[in-house]
ZAKEKOL-599480 format. One line per field, with one value per residue (C-alpha): residue number from 0; x, y, z; residue in three letters. Coordinates in pm, 1 decimal, decimal comma. Layout:
% residues N
resi: [NUM/...] .
c1: [X/...] .
c2: [Y/...] .
c3: [Z/...] .
resn: [ALA/...] .
% end
This chain:
% residues 290
resi: [0/1/2/3/4/5/6/7/8/9/10/11/12/13/14/15/16/17/18/19/20/21/22/23/24/25/26/27/28/29/30/31/32/33/34/35/36/37/38/39/40/41/42/43/44/45/46/47/48/49/50/51/52/53/54/55/56/57/58/59/60/61/62/63/64/65/66/67/68/69/70/71/72/73/74/75/76/77/78/79/80/81/82/83/84/85/86/87/88/89/90/91/92/93/94/95/96/97/98/99/100/101/102/103/104/105/106/107/108/109/110/111/112/113/114/115/116/117/118/119/120/121/122/123/124/125/126/127/128/129/130/131/132/133/134/135/136/137/138/139/140/141/142/143/144/145/146/147/148/149/150/151/152/153/154/155/156/157/158/159/160/161/162/163/164/165/166/167/168/169/170/171/172/173/174/175/176/177/178/179/180/181/182/183/184/185/186/187/188/189/190/191/192/193/194/195/196/197/198/199/200/201/202/203/204/205/206/207/208/209/210/211/212/213/214/215/216/217/218/219/220/221/222/223/224/225/226/227/228/229/230/231/232/233/234/235/236/237/238/239/240/241/242/243/244/245/246/247/248/249/250/251/252/253/254/255/256/257/258/259/260/261/262/263/264/265/266/267/268/269/270/271/272/273/274/275/276/277/278/279/280/281/282/283/284/285/286/287/288/289] .
c1: [15458,1/15276,3/15299,8/15336,4/15075,1/15142,5/14939,4/14710,1/14386,8/14413,3/14462,2/14175,1/13952,2/14028,8/13945,4/13614,3/13525,1/13594,5/13389,9/13102,6/13119,8/13096,5/12812,3/12609,2/12661,0/12547,5/12175,3/12234,7/12473,7/12232,6/11933,1/12144,6/12235,4/11872,2/11733,6/12011,3/11911,5/11554,8/11626,5/11798,0/11487,9/11241,1/11459,2/11309,8/11590,5/11476,9/11107,9/10944,4/10648,1/10454,6/10473,6/10615,4/10363,0/10487,6/10424,5/10074,5/10001,7/10119,3/9904,2/9594,4/9642,8/9678,8/9366,8/9172,5/9265,2/9182,0/8839,5/8763,6/8837,2/8625,6/8333,3/8348,4/8355,0/8054,3/7853,5/7890,1/7725,2/7928,3/8260,7/8167,2/8488,0/8842,0/8862,8/8958,5/8998,3/8764,9/9038,9/9061,8/8687,1/8723,3/8998,6/8775,8/8481,2/8717,8/8797,9/9116,9/9181,0/9362,0/9593,8/9794,8/9994,3/9862,9/10139,4/10158,2/10137,5/10471,6/10613,3/10466,6/10697,8/10712,6/11013,1/11061,5/10755,5/10634,2/10291,1/10145,2/9836,8/9706,0/9395,6/9236,0/8950,3/8756,1/8432,7/8193,8/7955,7/7592,7/7650,9/7414,4/7457,7/7276,4/7544,2/7811,1/7620,9/7572,6/7937,3/8099,4/7869,6/7888,7/8195,9/8149,6/8204,9/8528,4/8747,8/8590,5/8580,7/8919,7/9119,9/9410,6/9466,4/9166,9/9185,9/8888,1/8633,3/8336,6/8110,6/8169,6/7873,9/7644,9/7433,7/7250,7/7503,7/7794,7/7995,0/8272,6/8444,5/8738,7/8964,2/9264,9/9480,9/9788,6/10048,4/10302,6/10612,0/10919,9/10804,8/10453,7/10296,6/9962,9/9778,2/9445,5/9289,8/8977,7/8791,5/8515,0/8326,6/8047,6/7833,3/7632,5/7427,4/7387,4/7125,1/7003,8/7328,4/7600,8/7742,0/8058,4/8206,4/8477,0/8691,9/8927,6/9156,7/9109,5/9356,1/9627,8/9812,4/10080,0/10032,8/10327,8/10314,7/9960,2/9763,1/9980,1/9935,2/10201,2/10002,9/9987,9/9965,5/10307,2/10362,2/10392,8/10767,1/10803,2/10591,0/10769,7/10560,8/10473,1/10133,0/10039,3/9734,3/9510,2/9217,3/9014,7/8772,3/8533,8/8316,4/8091,6/7878,5/7631,6/7637,3/7713,5/7533,5/7745,7/7926,4/8238,9/8428,3/8704,9/8914,0/9169,5/9394,3/9615,0/9854,9/10123,1/10415,0/10762,3/11045,0/11324,9/11640,3/11918,7/12167,0/11938,8/11672,8/11818,3/11723,2/11407,4/11259,3/11127,6/10987,6/10801,8/10657,2/10501,2/10284,3/10023,5/9972,9/9945,7/9694,6/9482,3/9492,4/9392,8/9104,6/8968,6/8990,0/8818,8/8533,6/8466,3/8463,4/8224,6/7984,9/8008,5/7904,4/7599,7] .
c2: [12755,0/12425,5/12163,0/11791,9/11590,7/11233,8/10948,3/10920,6/11018,2/10703,5/10482,1/10652,5/10609,8/10237,4/10217,8/10396,0/10169,6/9863,7/10007,9/10077,8/9726,2/9591,0/9828,8/9738,8/9369,1/9378,5/9359,7/9048,8/8904,6/8966,0/8820,6/8519,3/8472,9/8525,9/8270,3/8029,0/8056,9/8019,9/7704,7/7572,7/7664,3/7484,2/7176,8/6844,2/6798,5/7107,8/7000,5/6999,4/6748,0/6917,8/7173,2/7050,2/6955,7/7257,4/7501,4/7343,0/7382,0/7743,2/7819,6/7661,5/7847,0/8176,4/8101,8/8029,6/8378,9/8538,4/8378,7/8461,8/8828,3/8828,6/8662,8/8940,1/9203,7/9046,7/9069,1/9442,3/9657,7/9950,6/9773,1/9507,6/9590,5/9646,3/10019,4/10270,7/10650,4/10914,3/11003,1/10640,8/10619,7/10925,1/10742,6/10441,3/10642,1/10805,5/10456,1/10382,9/10071,7/10033,9/9729,7/9654,8/9370,9/9248,7/9188,5/8819,8/8749,2/8717,2/8382,0/8183,1/7892,8/7834,3/7604,9/7570,8/7782,3/8142,2/8277,9/8598,5/8789,7/9071,6/9286,8/9492,2/9731,3/9883,9/10049,6/9938,2/10230,4/10125,5/9760,9/9580,1/9270,0/9072,2/9174,2/9027,9/8695,6/8681,5/8741,8/8536,8/8236,7/8195,6/7978,5/7877,9/8237,8/8276,3/8202,3/8507,4/8736,9/8647,4/8567,1/8508,7/8390,7/8152,8/7917,3/7693,4/7655,0/7454,4/7357,2/7004,5/7006,4/7247,2/7237,8/7565,5/7846,1/7598,3/7503,8/7261,2/7433,8/7344,0/7589,2/7574,5/7879,7/8013,5/8249,3/8403,3/8575,0/8506,0/8131,3/8009,0/7789,1/7611,5/7439,3/7258,3/7377,7/7279,6/7498,8/7481,5/7808,3/7938,1/8251,6/8432,5/8748,4/8890,7/9147,1/9345,8/9547,0/9315,3/8979,9/8777,0/8460,4/8224,9/8012,4/7747,5/7549,6/7174,0/7054,6/7214,8/7013,3/7143,4/7059,4/6968,9/7041,6/7194,9/7206,2/6938,3/6562,2/6521,5/6713,2/6543,6/6612,3/6619,3/6347,3/6472,6/6429,9/6637,7/6934,4/7260,6/7414,3/7730,7/7722,9/7488,7/7663,7/7953,0/8097,3/8395,0/8600,4/8857,8/9101,9/9369,2/9652,2/9857,4/10236,8/10556,4/10435,1/10117,3/9830,5/9861,1/9537,5/9396,9/9081,8/8908,8/8637,8/8416,6/8184,0/7932,8/7842,3/7692,2/7914,2/8035,7/7827,8/7996,2/8192,2/8296,4/8491,9/8817,9/8709,5/8505,5/8647,9/8976,3/8804,9/8537,3/8800,0/8999,5/8709,3/8716,8/9088,7/9107,1/8810,0/8985,3/9322,8/9147,7/8948,4/9264,1/9477,3/9205,0/9149,7/9526,2/9559,3/9260,8/9417,6/9754,3/9579,1/9431,9] .
c3: [8371,8/8425,8/8690,5/8591,2/8763,4/8882,0/8734,6/9035,0/8858,1/8643,0/8937,7/9127,8/8824,1/8823,1/9189,7/9133,2/8842,3/9058,5/9337,9/9095,4/8953,0/9309,7/9400,2/9091,0/9155,8/9520,6/9451,0/9238,5/9506,0/9783,3/9590,0/9504,8/9876,8/9981,3/9730,5/9825,5/10195,5/10105,2/9905,1/10215,0/10428,1/10202,7/10130,4/10242,8/10486,2/10677,4/10690,2/11025,8/11038,7/11319,2/11599,6/11926,2/12203,9/12402,6/12107,5/12064,2/12435,3/12434,7/12123,0/12279,9/12598,5/12416,4/12201,8/12524,6/12655,5/12320,0/12300,0/12665,1/12599,9/12281,2/12465,3/12723,1/12451,3/12273,6/12595,6/12594,0/12327,6/12444,6/12383,3/12125,0/11922,5/12045,2/12119,7/11854,5/11904,7/11762,4/11523,3/11424,5/11360,7/11133,6/10940,1/10909,3/10774,2/10530,1/10375,7/10560,2/10763,4/11095,0/11123,7/11431,6/11575,4/11913,7/12163,8/12274,5/12643,6/12811,7/12906,0/12613,6/12537,6/12167,8/12099,1/11722,2/11643,1/11582,9/11675,5/11521,2/11637,8/11411,0/11428,8/11148,4/11156,0/10866,2/10780,4/10503,4/10434,0/10365,7/10463,9/10694,4/10912,7/10647,9/10402,3/10630,5/10643,1/10265,4/10196,8/10475,8/10463,5/10087,8/10087,1/9726,0/9621,3/9812,9/9506,9/9335,7/9632,5/9788,4/9480,4/9434,2/9785,0/9787,3/9492,6/9569,7/9859,9/9953,2/10247,5/10366,4/10613,9/10786,5/11107,8/11145,2/11196,1/11219,0/10903,5/10821,6/10530,2/10299,8/10123,9/9900,6/9958,5/9780,9/9921,9/9700,6/9863,2/9655,2/9658,5/9602,1/9871,5/9823,4/10115,3/10151,9/10480,7/10679,8/10927,0/11187,9/11141,7/11364,9/11298,9/11566,6/11586,6/11934,8/11839,8/11533,7/11511,8/11639,2/11541,6/11500,8/11354,5/11481,6/11251,0/11385,5/11149,5/11190,8/10922,0/10703,8/10439,4/10207,0/9835,0/9612,0/9235,4/9257,2/8933,9/8760,2/8706,6/8981,4/9240,3/9586,9/9953,5/10118,8/10374,7/10730,8/10736,0/10412,8/10503,2/10578,6/10853,8/10669,1/10854,0/11134,1/11287,9/11184,3/11380,9/11257,4/11450,5/11293,5/11488,0/11345,1/11460,6/11265,2/11332,5/11144,3/10833,4/10780,0/10928,8/11147,0/11075,3/11294,5/11215,5/11440,0/11323,5/11536,5/11346,0/11434,0/11202,7/11222,1/11335,7/11122,1/11151,2/11346,9/11137,7/10852,3/11041,1/10910,6/10563,1/10612,4/10932,8/10804,4/10495,4/10704,7/10944,7/10663,8/10552,0/10838,9/10816,5/10438,5/10445,1/10708,7/10520,3/10194,3/10363,0/10533,0/10214,3/10002,6/10253,4/10270,2/9887,5/9858,0/10109,2/9937,5/9613,0/9789,8] .
resn: [UNK/UNK/UNK/UNK/UNK/UNK/UNK/UNK/UNK/UNK/UNK/UNK/UNK/UNK/UNK/UNK/UNK/UNK/UNK/UNK/UNK/UNK/UNK/UNK/UNK/UNK/UNK/UNK/UNK/UNK/UNK/UNK/UNK/UNK/UNK/UNK/UNK/UNK/UNK/UNK/UNK/UNK/UNK/UNK/UNK/UNK/UNK/UNK/UNK/UNK/UNK/UNK/UNK/UNK/UNK/UNK/UNK/UNK/UNK/UNK/UNK/UNK/UNK/UNK/UNK/UNK/UNK/UNK/UNK/UNK/UNK/UNK/UNK/UNK/UNK/UNK/UNK/UNK/UNK/UNK/UNK/UNK/UNK/UNK/UNK/UNK/UNK/UNK/UNK/UNK/UNK/UNK/UNK/UNK/UNK/UNK/UNK/UNK/UNK/UNK/UNK/UNK/UNK/UNK/UNK/UNK/UNK/UNK/UNK/UNK/UNK/UNK/UNK/UNK/UNK/UNK/UNK/UNK/UNK/UNK/UNK/UNK/UNK/UNK/UNK/UNK/UNK/UNK/UNK/UNK/UNK/UNK/UNK/UNK/UNK/UNK/UNK/UNK/UNK/UNK/UNK/UNK/UNK/UNK/UNK/UNK/UNK/UNK/UNK/UNK/UNK/UNK/UNK/UNK/UNK/UNK/UNK/UNK/UNK/UNK/UNK/UNK/UNK/UNK/UNK/UNK/UNK/UNK/UNK/UNK/UNK/UNK/UNK/UNK/UNK/UNK/UNK/UNK/UNK/UNK/UNK/UNK/UNK/UNK/UNK/UNK/UNK/UNK/UNK/UNK/UNK/UNK/UNK/UNK/UNK/UNK/UNK/UNK/UNK/UNK/UNK/UNK/UNK/UNK/UNK/UNK/UNK/UNK/UNK/UNK/UNK/UNK/UNK/UNK/UNK/UNK/UNK/UNK/UNK/UNK/UNK/UNK/UNK/UNK/UNK/UNK/UNK/UNK/UNK/UNK/UNK/UNK/UNK/UNK/UNK/UNK/UNK/UNK/UNK/UNK/UNK/UNK/UNK/UNK/UNK/UNK/UNK/UNK/UNK/UNK/UNK/UNK/UNK/UNK/UNK/UNK/UNK/UNK/UNK/UNK/UNK/UNK/UNK/UNK/UNK/UNK/UNK/UNK/UNK/UNK/UNK/UNK/UNK/UNK/UNK/UNK/UNK/UNK/UNK/UNK/UNK/UNK/UNK/UNK/UNK/UNK/UNK/UNK/UNK/UNK] .
% end
């Protein structure tokens, strides 16, 4: 004796097939939505010429506090670098790096802007303070040592330990952004085992159609505000048979327009960290090769 089954399996199969088609199409759908929103973000109509005066004031106030704290650190040999744990030092000597986001001071008003502060620490075995100077002062070699982020670099002027430097940098994260940047860079050595450098951006210009005959600097009203300010602080200490290196970066960029932060926000926030990690790793590798 057999039971006649209704035709439900066929209908269920069709539903499953439809669900599978929808599931398989979702990555393409989401990427299409993401790229569409990104196109809106970088469209000329969305360009922000410059940070607001309030955002600049907040950035400058924060920088003053950071530099005051670093100056205090650099006066103390026992706490020349931001503190790490004994377990952290062991990781560093094992070739790992420690990267952390520094919490911004509360109450900072940043209308239309975002500020990021990251710190990275690493250990370059066998390196000496002289190796730091050779690597970091040789701006002409940056395109080799920090490729592909640094495309070109040169020294505009030098007065002792103070440099005016120029760099063309490229960032690739879904889209490619090229900027010409200028910095005021100072190097200092407090004693035979300790030293630091301070780099403050003095100009950042976005480049359109780089590397082509149509290349040009975007007018202030056409820039997109991917990076408005960038300060970089290096500190080093020689011990345990090498150099402990610490880098801090503080950057200011435009904020993400309301409504698409879920798509663009996480992407934008990865750029400062990834750039710091790359710079720290590249510098350590260059000093090891010395």
